[in-house]
C-alpha positions, 0 to 999 in steps of 0.5 A: 480513896477507892472505897469513897469512889465506890460508895459515891458510884453506888449512890449514883447508881441507886439514884439512877435506878430510882429515876428509872423506876419512877419513869417506868411507873409514870409510863405504866400510869400513862398506858393505863390512862390511854387505855392502849398498849400499842404505841407507834413510837417509843414513849418519852418516859422509856427514852428518858430512862434509856438515856439515864442508864446510858449516861450512867454506864458511860460515866462509870466506864470512863471513870473506872477505866481512867482509874485503872490507867492511872494506877498503871501509870503510877506503878509503872516506871515507863510512862509512854506518851500513848498511855498518857494521851489515852488517860487524857482522853478518858479524863475528858471523854465523858464530858465530850461524848455525853452531849453527842449521845443525848443529841443522837438519842433525841430524834427531834434534832434529826427531824428538824434537820431533815425538815429544812 
């Protein structure tokens, strides 16, 4: 089971890396077309690449931490409620936190709130 998970995590990492590569290539093309290397804000291609990497790392962290806690709970005869609640948080943590990370990284929402 761990081998299967590692293979799929590796495939996800490879796909994310490829997406970052394509976004970097697009960014270089845009810089060439604009003929300027000085931009006042972080370009959308770089923000997207950073978001992809952040989401992938967050998912990997929650997934493997959940696996370690699950192994601990299955091998331990002492199942305290704190560890069980921590595992439940890890199980839903990525689904709960990832939208908030994307909202925070998107500056448009903050600008809309301040404009009103």
